[in-house]
N, C-alpha and C positions, 0 to 999 in steps of 0.2 A: 499586463493582461487583466482585463476585468471579466471575472467569471460570469457576471450577469449578462455581458454581451454575447457570450457563447450560448447561454440559456435562451436569450432572445432569438439568436439565429436558429436554434433547434425548435423553437416555436411550439407547434402543436404536439410534437413528439415529447418535448420536455414537460408540457402540461399533462400529457397522457401518462408519462412516467410517474409523476406525483400521484395521479389518480390510481394508477395500477399498484403502487406501493401501499397506499391506504386501503384499497379494496382487498389486496392479497393478505394483509395483516389483520383484517377485521375479524373480530370474534365476539360471541355473545357472553364471554367471560369478562366481567367488568374490569377486574384488575389487569388482565392481560391487555384488554383494549386500551385502557388509560395509559398503561406503561408503553405500549407500542406507539400511541399518539405522541407521547412525550419524547420518545426517541426520534421519531420522524421530524418533530419540530426542532430538534437539535441535531440535524443531520449532517452538519459540516459542509464541505465544498462539493461532495458527491462527484468526485473526479472519475471514478470508475464507470458509473452509468453515462457520464458525459463522454468519456472516451469511447464507450461502446456505441453510442448513438452517432458520434462523429465518424467512426469507422464505417458504420452502416451507410451513412450519407455519402461518404467518400466513394463507396462502391455502387452508388445509385439507388440505395435502399432507404429504409425508414418504415414507419407504420407499426402495425400491431406486433409482429414478431421482433422487430428491433427494440421496441419498448419492453417487451417481455424479457428478453435476454439482458437488457440493460438493468431492469429492475432486479432480476435474479442476481446479477453481479453485485449490486448494492446490498441486497439482503444477505448474500453469502459473506460479504465483507463485514457487515455489522454482526452477523452470527459469530464470526471468529473473534470480534472485539468483545462481545458479551462473555465468551469463554475465556479470553485473555485476561479480562478484568478479575476473574476468579483466580486464575493461575498467578497473576501478578499482584493480587491483593490491592487493586487500584481503587482509591476512594473517589476519583473524579475523572471525567473525560470530556473534552471540548468545553471545559469550564462549568460543567454541571456534575452533580453526584451520579455515580454509576448505579446501575440496578443492583449490583452486588452490595454496595454500601447502604442502599435504601431498603432492599428486600432480602438480601442475603445471597449466599452462594448458590443455593438450590434454585432460587427463582431465576438468577442470571443464566445458569446452565440450561434450564428448561426453556427460557425465552430464546436463547441462542438456537436450541434445537428446533423451536417453532419457526423461527426465521429461515433456518436452513431447509426445512421440509417445504415451506411455502415457496422458496426459491426453486427447488427441484420441480414442484408442480408447475411453476411458470414455464420452465424449459420444456416440460412434457406437453404443454399446451401449444407449443409452436408447431408450425407446419413445415418450416424450412430447415430446422437444425435440431430436431428432437433427439435423435440417437447420438449424433456427433457432439451436440451441446452437453449431454449428460456425461459423455466420456471426458470431455474437456474439463468440466467442473469437478468430476470425480478425481482426475489427476491433480487438479489444483488443491483439493482437500488433502490428498496424500502428500503433496509438496509442502503444504503448510505444517502438517504434523511432523514430517521429517525435518523441516527447517527448525522448528521449535526444539526438537530433541537434540539436533546437532548443536544448536546454540547453547542448550543446557549443558551438554557434555563438555563443550569447549570453555564455558564459564568456570567450570570446576578445575580445569587443567591449565587455563591461561596460555595455551599453546596455539591459539588460532593463527592460521596463515592467511594470506590474502586469498588464496584459492578457497579455503574454508569460508571466509567471509563472503565471497561472491556467491558461493552456493547457498549460504544462509539467506542472503538478501534476495536471491532469485526465488528461493522456495517461499519465503515469508511475504514478499511484496511483489516482485516482478511477475510471478506465476499468475496472480490474480489479475494484474494489468493485462497480461497475455490472454487470459480466458475471456475477459470482458471485451477486448478488442477483436479477437478472432471470432467469437460468437456473433459480434456485431456484423462482421463481414459475412459470416455464414448466413445470417438472416437476410442479407441482400443477395444471396446466391452468387457471391463474388468468385471469379475464376481463381485457380490455385496461385497464380503469380501474385495477384492482389492480396490473397490471404497470407502468403509467406512474407510479403513486404510489410503487411500490418503486424504480423507476428514479430518480425525483427524490430520494427518501430516500438512496439509495446514492451518488449523485453528490455530494450535499452532505456526506454522511458522509465520503466519500473525500477531498474538499477539506479538510474540517476536520481529518481525521487527518494529512494532510501538512503543513498549517499548524502544527499542534501539534508535529510532528516537526521542522520547520524552526526553531521557537522554541527548541528545545533547544540549538541551536548558539550561542545568545546567553546561555544561563544560566551559572551558575558551575560547573555540572557535578556538583554533589553529589547523589548518590542517583539519577541517571538511567541509570547503567550503560552509558554510551557516551561517547566523547571529544567535546569541544566544539571549535568553530572550524573543523571540517572543511570545511563549505560555503565559508567564506571562503577557506580555503587553496586550494580548487579554483575560486575566482573565481565562485562561484555567488551571484547576488543574489536573496535570498529575501524573504519579506514583511516581517520585522522591519526589514531594511535599507531596503526600499522605503518603509516607513512613516516612517522617520527622514529619508530623502532628501526626501520630500514636505513635511516640516515645516521645511525650511531654505531659504534663498534659492538661486536657480539656480546662482550662482557657487560656493557652498559644496558643493552637491550634485555639481557637475561635478568639483570637486577630490576628493571622496570616491570618485566613480566612477573617476577616474584612478588613485587609490591602489589600488583593487580590481584594476584592469586590470594593474597592475605588481606585484601582491602576490607573484608567483612569484620576483621578484628581491628583494623586501623582506618576507620572511615575518614579520619582527618587528612589522610593522604590524597583524597580525591582532588582537592583544589591544587595541591602541589603537582600532581600528574597532569591535570588539565593545563596548568601553566607551562609545564615542561613540553607538552605536545605542541602548544602554540609557538613556543620559543624555538623548538627544534624543526619546525617546518611541516608539521603534520597536516595543518589546515591547508597549506598551499598545495601539498601533495594530493589531498582529497579533492581540492578544487580543480586541479588539472584532470584527474580521473573523471570527475563529474562532467567536465566540458567534453571529454572524449565520448562519453556515453550519449550526451545530448546531440553531438554531431552525428554519431552513428544513427540515432533515431531519426533525425531530420533527413539524412541521406537516404534512408530506406523509403521515405515518402516519394522520392523521385520516380519510383515505379508506377505510382498511382496517377490517374489522369488529373490535370489541374482542376481545382474546384475551391469554393469557399471553405468547404469542410476540411480539405487538405491544408489550407492556409491556417485554419484554427488548430489543427494538429501540430503544425510547425510551431505556432505560437505557444501551445501548451508545453511542448518540450523545452522551449527556451524559458518559459515562465518557471519551470521546475528548477532551473539553475539559479534563479535569483529570489525565489519565494522566501518569505520570512515567517510563514506559519505552516 
């Protein structure tokens, strides 16, 4: 799937999205303005606003409100990344230095706050989903915080279960996919049946997206454009490792968990555990789960009327399963 083709399909709305992001983040503070412009220029795939607009189009919508909620989803996403870079001490993102590395922790947190407030303003300026949109985005922010805290708690104990993992990736990833998609449908005044179908699609898409992301940590790293082994170094037990742990006797699984728990003192074990996961079938297990979530996402689209937008949502779900970045 070529992301540029989706952008071309969205046409005027995609152009308006770019303009809305730039206008909403404009400031007479030169440092703030220059930093915002740099971040927008290195904006990545922008899947969340794309998802939001496609869901609006699926329901016969588009236009100003659809663009506003799509832009709000992108701004909320980037606000959390600016905060995450401080929490994770990240030197780079998307191949460029982070605001945290260039200007320090304080600037990155303040910039994240600025993006978050401007996202809220965009939702408040809608006529179709002002109140409900605020509630949805407020829930997403709470989900993100809870997901981060649960992941932090589990990293220290190394006792993550698959249920824990699914809650973490729902809170940290799928919740924002859900917010972007559902507010897109709300902007089109979609009936409840359509909104629920879109919610189901987006949640499963978000879970699949994060599972695929977590699988990268156990690949050889060629062609994915990101370092590998980072999750393990941070003592995060994700689905490939969980799949491998489920395939071995309890005693062996306990030994592996203990090695993950002490990996801060023994970083040399990262490569050994990564190799063990691949050998023990963890990647195959994660791939099967990924396919299940993609199928659930695509099945949910059957409730929506046939359209080019629906076709693109189907392609987006399948792209998630094979993407390399």
